[in-house]
mmCIF file of the N, C-alpha and C atoms, coordinates in Angstrom:
data_MODEL
# 
_entry.id   MODEL 
# 
loop_
_atom_site.group_PDB 
_atom_site.id 
_atom_site.type_symbol 
_atom_site.label_atom_id 
_atom_site.label_alt_id 
_atom_site.label_comp_id 
_atom_site.label_asym_id 
_atom_site.label_entity_id 
_atom_site.label_seq_id 
_atom_site.pdbx_PDB_ins_code 
_atom_site.Cartn_x 
_atom_site.Cartn_y 
_atom_site.Cartn_z 
_atom_site.occupancy 
_atom_site.B_iso_or_equiv 
_atom_site.pdbx_formal_charge 
_atom_site.auth_seq_id 
_atom_site.auth_comp_id 
_atom_site.auth_asym_id 
_atom_site.auth_atom_id 
_atom_site.pdbx_PDB_model_num 
ATOM 1   N N  . MET A 1 1  ? -11.176 69.334 -16.258 1.00 0.00 ? 1  MET A N  1 
ATOM 2   C CA . MET A 1 1  ? -9.736  69.472 -16.348 1.00 0.00 ? 1  MET A CA 1 
ATOM 3   C C  . MET A 1 1  ? -9.360  69.846 -17.776 1.00 0.00 ? 1  MET A C  1 
ATOM 4   N N  . ASN A 1 2  ? -8.384  70.669 -17.884 1.00 0.00 ? 2  ASN A N  1 
ATOM 5   C CA . ASN A 1 2  ? -7.925  71.097 -19.197 1.00 0.00 ? 2  ASN A CA 1 
ATOM 6   C C  . ASN A 1 2  ? -6.573  70.441 -19.472 1.00 0.00 ? 2  ASN A C  1 
ATOM 7   N N  . TYR A 1 3  ? -6.483  69.685 -20.522 1.00 0.00 ? 3  TYR A N  1 
ATOM 8   C CA . TYR A 1 3  ? -5.244  68.995 -20.862 1.00 0.00 ? 3  TYR A CA 1 
ATOM 9   C C  . TYR A 1 3  ? -4.459  69.724 -21.952 1.00 0.00 ? 3  TYR A C  1 
ATOM 10  N N  . GLY A 1 4  ? -4.929  70.879 -22.356 1.00 0.00 ? 4  GLY A N  1 
ATOM 11  C CA . GLY A 1 4  ? -4.210  71.657 -23.358 1.00 0.00 ? 4  GLY A CA 1 
ATOM 12  C C  . GLY A 1 4  ? -4.456  71.107 -24.757 1.00 0.00 ? 4  GLY A C  1 
ATOM 13  N N  . ASN A 1 5  ? -3.678  71.621 -25.679 1.00 0.00 ? 5  ASN A N  1 
ATOM 14  C CA . ASN A 1 5  ? -3.815  71.167 -27.060 1.00 0.00 ? 5  ASN A CA 1 
ATOM 15  C C  . ASN A 1 5  ? -3.128  69.821 -27.222 1.00 0.00 ? 5  ASN A C  1 
ATOM 16  N N  . SER A 1 6  ? -3.894  68.848 -27.552 1.00 0.00 ? 6  SER A N  1 
ATOM 17  C CA . SER A 1 6  ? -3.353  67.508 -27.716 1.00 0.00 ? 6  SER A CA 1 
ATOM 18  C C  . SER A 1 6  ? -3.507  67.086 -29.168 1.00 0.00 ? 6  SER A C  1 
ATOM 19  N N  . SER A 1 7  ? -2.502  66.402 -29.682 1.00 0.00 ? 7  SER A N  1 
ATOM 20  C CA . SER A 1 7  ? -2.585  65.936 -31.059 1.00 0.00 ? 7  SER A CA 1 
ATOM 21  C C  . SER A 1 7  ? -3.222  64.553 -31.133 1.00 0.00 ? 7  SER A C  1 
ATOM 22  N N  . TYR A 1 8  ? -3.680  64.045 -29.998 1.00 0.00 ? 8  TYR A N  1 
ATOM 23  C CA . TYR A 1 8  ? -4.307  62.732 -29.958 1.00 0.00 ? 8  TYR A CA 1 
ATOM 24  C C  . TYR A 1 8  ? -5.638  62.782 -30.680 1.00 0.00 ? 8  TYR A C  1 
ATOM 25  N N  . GLN A 1 9  ? -5.841  61.804 -31.552 1.00 0.00 ? 9  GLN A N  1 
ATOM 26  C CA . GLN A 1 9  ? -7.114  61.704 -32.250 1.00 0.00 ? 9  GLN A CA 1 
ATOM 27  C C  . GLN A 1 9  ? -7.736  60.361 -31.916 1.00 0.00 ? 9  GLN A C  1 
ATOM 28  N N  . ASN A 1 10 ? -9.031  60.370 -31.749 1.00 0.00 ? 10 ASN A N  1 
ATOM 29  C CA . ASN A 1 10 ? -9.721  59.117 -31.461 1.00 0.00 ? 10 ASN A CA 1 
ATOM 30  C C  . ASN A 1 10 ? -9.610  58.186 -32.652 1.00 0.00 ? 10 ASN A C  1 
ATOM 31  N N  . VAL A 1 11 ? -9.324  56.927 -32.364 1.00 0.00 ? 11 VAL A N  1 
ATOM 32  C CA . VAL A 1 11 ? -9.284  55.914 -33.409 1.00 0.00 ? 11 VAL A CA 1 
ATOM 33  C C  . VAL A 1 11 ? -10.718 55.522 -33.711 1.00 0.00 ? 11 VAL A C  1 
ATOM 34  N N  . PRO A 1 12 ? -11.074 55.483 -34.988 1.00 0.00 ? 12 PRO A N  1 
ATOM 35  C CA . PRO A 1 12 ? -12.458 55.123 -35.290 1.00 0.00 ? 12 PRO A CA 1 
ATOM 36  C C  . PRO A 1 12 ? -12.742 53.696 -34.844 1.00 0.00 ? 12 PRO A C  1 
ATOM 37  N N  . PRO A 1 13 ? -13.918 53.449 -34.329 1.00 0.00 ? 13 PRO A N  1 
ATOM 38  C CA . PRO A 1 13 ? -14.242 52.094 -33.866 1.00 0.00 ? 13 PRO A CA 1 
ATOM 39  C C  . PRO A 1 13 ? -14.250 51.124 -35.039 1.00 0.00 ? 13 PRO A C  1 
ATOM 40  N N  . HIS A 1 14 ? -13.928 49.873 -34.732 1.00 0.00 ? 14 HIS A N  1 
ATOM 41  C CA . HIS A 1 14 ? -13.928 48.864 -35.771 1.00 0.00 ? 14 HIS A CA 1 
ATOM 42  C C  . HIS A 1 14 ? -15.342 48.686 -36.291 1.00 0.00 ? 14 HIS A C  1 
ATOM 43  N N  . THR A 1 15 ? -15.442 48.633 -37.579 1.00 0.00 ? 15 THR A N  1 
ATOM 44  C CA . THR A 1 15 ? -16.753 48.403 -38.152 1.00 0.00 ? 15 THR A CA 1 
ATOM 45  C C  . THR A 1 15 ? -17.061 46.925 -38.115 1.00 0.00 ? 15 THR A C  1 
ATOM 46  N N  . ARG A 1 16 ? -18.298 46.623 -38.308 1.00 0.00 ? 16 ARG A N  1 
ATOM 47  C CA . ARG A 1 16 ? -18.704 45.218 -38.299 1.00 0.00 ? 16 ARG A CA 1 
ATOM 48  C C  . ARG A 1 16 ? -17.979 44.460 -39.409 1.00 0.00 ? 16 ARG A C  1 
ATOM 49  N N  . LYS A 1 17 ? -17.801 45.099 -40.551 1.00 0.00 ? 17 LYS A N  1 
ATOM 50  C CA . LYS A 1 17 ? -17.134 44.462 -41.677 1.00 0.00 ? 17 LYS A CA 1 
ATOM 51  C C  . LYS A 1 17 ? -15.680 44.146 -41.327 1.00 0.00 ? 17 LYS A C  1 
ATOM 52  N N  . SER A 1 18 ? -14.987 45.076 -40.688 1.00 0.00 ? 18 SER A N  1 
ATOM 53  C CA . SER A 1 18 ? -13.586 44.827 -40.361 1.00 0.00 ? 18 SER A CA 1 
ATOM 54  C C  . SER A 1 18 ? -13.454 43.720 -39.318 1.00 0.00 ? 18 SER A C  1 
ATOM 55  N N  . LYS A 1 19 ? -14.400 43.613 -38.406 1.00 0.00 ? 19 LYS A N  1 
ATOM 56  C CA . LYS A 1 19 ? -14.378 42.524 -37.431 1.00 0.00 ? 19 LYS A CA 1 
ATOM 57  C C  . LYS A 1 19 ? -14.574 41.184 -38.126 1.00 0.00 ? 19 LYS A C  1 
ATOM 58  N N  . ILE A 1 20 ? -15.501 41.147 -39.070 1.00 0.00 ? 20 ILE A N  1 
ATOM 59  C CA . ILE A 1 20 ? -15.750 39.914 -39.811 1.00 0.00 ? 20 ILE A CA 1 
ATOM 60  C C  . ILE A 1 20 ? -14.539 39.545 -40.645 1.00 0.00 ? 20 ILE A C  1 
ATOM 61  N N  . GLU A 1 21 ? -13.921 40.535 -41.269 1.00 0.00 ? 21 GLU A N  1 
ATOM 62  C CA . GLU A 1 21 ? -12.723 40.270 -42.059 1.00 0.00 ? 21 GLU A CA 1 
ATOM 63  C C  . GLU A 1 21 ? -11.592 39.731 -41.181 1.00 0.00 ? 21 GLU A C  1 
ATOM 64  N N  . ALA A 1 22 ? -11.455 40.260 -39.982 1.00 0.00 ? 22 ALA A N  1 
ATOM 65  C CA . ALA A 1 22 ? -10.424 39.792 -39.055 1.00 0.00 ? 22 ALA A CA 1 
ATOM 66  C C  . ALA A 1 22 ? -10.695 38.352 -38.642 1.00 0.00 ? 22 ALA A C  1 
ATOM 67  N N  . MET A 1 23 ? -11.961 38.029 -38.390 1.00 0.00 ? 23 MET A N  1 
ATOM 68  C CA . MET A 1 23 ? -12.309 36.654 -38.020 1.00 0.00 ? 23 MET A CA 1 
ATOM 69  C C  . MET A 1 23 ? -12.050 35.701 -39.182 1.00 0.00 ? 23 MET A C  1 
ATOM 70  N N  . ILE A 1 24 ? -12.383 36.120 -40.393 1.00 0.00 ? 24 ILE A N  1 
ATOM 71  C CA . ILE A 1 24 ? -12.130 35.283 -41.571 1.00 0.00 ? 24 ILE A CA 1 
ATOM 72  C C  . ILE A 1 24 ? -10.631 35.060 -41.742 1.00 0.00 ? 24 ILE A C  1 
ATOM 73  N N  . ASP A 1 25 ? -9.847  36.095 -41.531 1.00 0.00 ? 25 ASP A N  1 
ATOM 74  C CA . ASP A 1 25 ? -8.387  35.956 -41.620 1.00 0.00 ? 25 ASP A CA 1 
ATOM 75  C C  . ASP A 1 25 ? -7.875  34.939 -40.600 1.00 0.00 ? 25 ASP A C  1 
ATOM 76  N N  . GLN A 1 26 ? -8.408  34.975 -39.391 1.00 0.00 ? 26 GLN A N  1 
ATOM 77  C CA . GLN A 1 26 ? -7.991  34.016 -38.361 1.00 0.00 ? 26 GLN A CA 1 
ATOM 78  C C  . GLN A 1 26 ? -8.352  32.595 -38.766 1.00 0.00 ? 26 GLN A C  1 
ATOM 79  N N  . VAL A 1 27 ? -9.541  32.417 -39.328 1.00 0.00 ? 27 VAL A N  1 
ATOM 80  C CA . VAL A 1 27 ? -9.965  31.085 -39.770 1.00 0.00 ? 27 VAL A CA 1 
ATOM 81  C C  . VAL A 1 27 ? -9.055  30.587 -40.884 1.00 0.00 ? 27 VAL A C  1 
ATOM 82  N N  . LEU A 1 28 ? -8.764  31.451 -41.842 1.00 0.00 ? 28 LEU A N  1 
ATOM 83  C CA . LEU A 1 28 ? -7.904  31.058 -42.957 1.00 0.00 ? 28 LEU A CA 1 
ATOM 84  C C  . LEU A 1 28 ? -6.495  30.711 -42.493 1.00 0.00 ? 28 LEU A C  1 
ATOM 85  N N  . GLU A 1 29 ? -5.978  31.470 -41.542 1.00 0.00 ? 29 GLU A N  1 
ATOM 86  C CA . GLU A 1 29 ? -4.647  31.165 -41.000 1.00 0.00 ? 29 GLU A CA 1 
ATOM 87  C C  . GLU A 1 29 ? -4.643  29.811 -40.301 1.00 0.00 ? 29 GLU A C  1 
ATOM 88  N N  . GLY A 1 30 ? -5.699  29.534 -39.554 1.00 0.00 ? 30 GLY A N  1 
ATOM 89  C CA . GLY A 1 30 ? -5.808  28.246 -38.876 1.00 0.00 ? 30 GLY A CA 1 
ATOM 90  C C  . GLY A 1 30 ? -5.886  27.099 -39.861 1.00 0.00 ? 30 GLY A C  1 
ATOM 91  N N  . GLN A 1 31 ? -6.654  27.280 -40.928 1.00 0.00 ? 31 GLN A N  1 
ATOM 92  C CA . GLN A 1 31 ? -6.765  26.244 -41.951 1.00 0.00 ? 31 GLN A CA 1 
ATOM 93  C C  . GLN A 1 31 ? -5.435  26.020 -42.652 1.00 0.00 ? 31 GLN A C  1 
ATOM 94  N N  . GLN A 1 32 ? -4.720  27.093 -42.905 1.00 0.00 ? 32 GLN A N  1 
ATOM 95  C CA . GLN A 1 32 ? -3.428  26.969 -43.562 1.00 0.00 ? 32 GLN A CA 1 
ATOM 96  C C  . GLN A 1 32 ? -2.446  26.196 -42.678 1.00 0.00 ? 32 GLN A C  1 
ATOM 97  N N  . LYS A 1 33 ? -2.451  26.475 -41.381 1.00 0.00 ? 33 LYS A N  1 
ATOM 98  C CA . LYS A 1 33 ? -1.569  25.758 -40.458 1.00 0.00 ? 33 LYS A CA 1 
ATOM 99  C C  . LYS A 1 33 ? -1.918  24.276 -40.423 1.00 0.00 ? 33 LYS A C  1 
ATOM 100 N N  . ARG A 1 34 ? -3.220  23.967 -40.388 1.00 0.00 ? 34 ARG A N  1 
ATOM 101 C CA . ARG A 1 34 ? -3.642  22.561 -40.378 1.00 0.00 ? 34 ARG A CA 1 
ATOM 102 C C  . ARG A 1 34 ? -3.250  21.869 -41.671 1.00 0.00 ? 34 ARG A C  1 
ATOM 103 N N  . LYS A 1 35 ? -3.380  22.588 -42.783 1.00 0.00 ? 35 LYS A N  1 
ATOM 104 C CA . LYS A 1 35 ? -3.026  22.023 -44.091 1.00 0.00 ? 35 LYS A CA 1 
ATOM 105 C C  . LYS A 1 35 ? -1.541  21.669 -44.123 1.00 0.00 ? 35 LYS A C  1 
ATOM 106 N N  . VAL A 1 36 ? -0.700  22.554 -43.632 1.00 0.00 ? 36 VAL A N  1 
ATOM 107 C CA . VAL A 1 36 ? 0.736   22.295 -43.598 1.00 0.00 ? 36 VAL A CA 1 
ATOM 108 C C  . VAL A 1 36 ? 1.025   21.094 -42.708 1.00 0.00 ? 36 VAL A C  1 
ATOM 109 N N  . ASN A 1 37 ? 0.346   21.011 -41.571 1.00 0.00 ? 37 ASN A N  1 
ATOM 110 C CA . ASN A 1 37 ? 0.537   19.909 -40.641 1.00 0.00 ? 37 ASN A CA 1 
ATOM 111 C C  . ASN A 1 37 ? 0.115   18.584 -41.276 1.00 0.00 ? 37 ASN A C  1 
ATOM 112 N N  . VAL A 1 38 ? -1.040  18.553 -41.926 1.00 0.00 ? 38 VAL A N  1 
ATOM 113 C CA . VAL A 1 38 ? -1.532  17.338 -42.565 1.00 0.00 ? 38 VAL A CA 1 
ATOM 114 C C  . VAL A 1 38 ? -0.607  16.936 -43.707 1.00 0.00 ? 38 VAL A C  1 
ATOM 115 N N  . ASN A 1 39 ? -0.166  17.890 -44.511 1.00 0.00 ? 39 ASN A N  1 
ATOM 116 C CA . ASN A 1 39 ? 0.744   17.574 -45.612 1.00 0.00 ? 39 ASN A CA 1 
ATOM 117 C C  . ASN A 1 39 ? 2.045   16.979 -45.088 1.00 0.00 ? 39 ASN A C  1 
ATOM 118 N N  . GLY A 1 40 ? 2.537   17.492 -43.983 1.00 0.00 ? 40 GLY A N  1 
ATOM 119 C CA . GLY A 1 40 ? 3.755   16.953 -43.379 1.00 0.00 ? 40 GLY A CA 1 
ATOM 120 C C  . GLY A 1 40 ? 3.553   15.521 -42.923 1.00 0.00 ? 40 GLY A C  1 
ATOM 121 N N  . LYS A 1 41 ? 2.399   15.239 -42.320 1.00 0.00 ? 41 LYS A N  1 
ATOM 122 C CA . LYS A 1 41 ? 2.111   13.880 -41.861 1.00 0.00 ? 41 LYS A CA 1 
ATOM 123 C C  . LYS A 1 41 ? 1.976   12.928 -43.040 1.00 0.00 ? 41 LYS A C  1 
ATOM 124 N N  . ILE A 1 42 ? 1.326   13.376 -44.103 1.00 0.00 ? 42 ILE A N  1 
ATOM 125 C CA . ILE A 1 42 ? 1.179   12.539 -45.296 1.00 0.00 ? 42 ILE A CA 1 
ATOM 126 C C  . ILE A 1 42 ? 2.547   12.232 -45.890 1.00 0.00 ? 42 ILE A C  1 
ATOM 127 N N  . ASP A 1 43 ? 3.422   13.210 -45.933 1.00 0.00 ? 43 ASP A N  1 
ATOM 128 C CA . ASP A 1 43 ? 4.772   12.987 -46.457 1.00 0.00 ? 43 ASP A CA 1 
ATOM 129 C C  . ASP A 1 43 ? 5.513   11.933 -45.646 1.00 0.00 ? 43 ASP A C  1 
ATOM 130 N N  . VAL A 1 44 ? 5.381   11.982 -44.327 1.00 0.00 ? 44 VAL A N  1 
ATOM 131 C CA . VAL A 1 44 ? 6.054   11.013 -43.465 1.00 0.00 ? 44 VAL A CA 1 
ATOM 132 C C  . VAL A 1 44 ? 5.510   9.610  -43.724 1.00 0.00 ? 44 VAL A C  1 
ATOM 133 N N  . VAL A 1 45 ? 4.181   9.483  -43.775 1.00 0.00 ? 45 VAL A N  1 
ATOM 134 C CA . VAL A 1 45 ? 3.570   8.173  -44.009 1.00 0.00 ? 45 VAL A CA 1 
ATOM 135 C C  . VAL A 1 45 ? 3.957   7.656  -45.383 1.00 0.00 ? 45 VAL A C  1 
ATOM 136 N N  . TYR A 1 46 ? 3.948   8.499  -46.389 1.00 0.00 ? 46 TYR A N  1 
ATOM 137 C CA . TYR A 1 46 ? 4.323   8.096  -47.749 1.00 0.00 ? 46 TYR A CA 1 
ATOM 138 C C  . TYR A 1 46 ? 5.766   7.601  -47.759 1.00 0.00 ? 46 TYR A C  1 
ATOM 139 N N  . THR A 1 47 ? 6.651   8.314  -47.110 1.00 0.00 ? 47 THR A N  1 
ATOM 140 C CA . THR A 1 47 ? 8.061   7.933  -47.070 1.00 0.00 ? 47 THR A CA 1 
ATOM 141 C C  . THR A 1 47 ? 8.225   6.585  -46.377 1.00 0.00 ? 47 THR A C  1 
ATOM 142 N N  . GLU A 1 48 ? 7.514   6.393  -45.262 1.00 0.00 ? 48 GLU A N  1 
ATOM 143 C CA . GLU A 1 48 ? 7.611   5.116  -44.544 1.00 0.00 ? 48 GLU A CA 1 
ATOM 144 C C  . GLU A 1 48 ? 7.069   3.967  -45.378 1.00 0.00 ? 48 GLU A C  1 
ATOM 145 N N  . LEU A 1 49 ? 5.918   4.177  -46.032 1.00 0.00 ? 49 LEU A N  1 
ATOM 146 C CA . LEU A 1 49 ? 5.359   3.111  -46.866 1.00 0.00 ? 49 LEU A CA 1 
ATOM 147 C C  . LEU A 1 49 ? 6.243   2.823  -48.070 1.00 0.00 ? 49 LEU A C  1 
ATOM 148 N N  . ASN A 1 50 ? 6.786   3.857  -48.659 1.00 0.00 ? 50 ASN A N  1 
ATOM 149 C CA . ASN A 1 50 ? 7.643   3.700  -49.815 1.00 0.00 ? 50 ASN A CA 1 
ATOM 150 C C  . ASN A 1 50 ? 8.912   2.925  -49.437 1.00 0.00 ? 50 ASN A C  1 
ATOM 151 N N  . ALA A 1 51 ? 9.415   3.130  -48.246 1.00 0.00 ? 51 ALA A N  1 
ATOM 152 C CA . ALA A 1 51 ? 10.612  2.430  -47.792 1.00 0.00 ? 51 ALA A CA 1 
ATOM 153 C C  . ALA A 1 51 ? 10.343  0.939  -47.597 1.00 0.00 ? 51 ALA A C  1 
ATOM 154 N N  . LYS A 1 52 ? 9.100   0.578  -47.261 1.00 0.00 ? 52 LYS A N  1 
ATOM 155 C CA . LYS A 1 52 ? 8.740   -0.826 -47.041 1.00 0.00 ? 52 LYS A CA 1 
ATOM 156 C C  . LYS A 1 52 ? 8.701   -1.601 -48.358 1.00 0.00 ? 52 LYS A C  1 
ATOM 157 N N  . PHE A 1 53 ? 8.429   -0.913 -49.452 1.00 0.00 ? 53 PHE A N  1 
ATOM 158 C CA . PHE A 1 53 ? 8.364   -1.590 -50.743 1.00 0.00 ? 53 PHE A CA 1 
ATOM 159 C C  . PHE A 1 53 ? 9.718   -1.580 -51.307 1.00 0.00 ? 53 PHE A C  1 
# 
């Protein structure tokens, strides 16, 4: 079949390095979210303990 002149270009496949970088980014984002969550919990506990004194 002839589809005529198309300006579509194949996207280059992801390299192994870019896949690893994407996975590292996901891990770092997850760690950052956990860090924010833990810091929030520590703040709550600190506030509650401080109020008791």
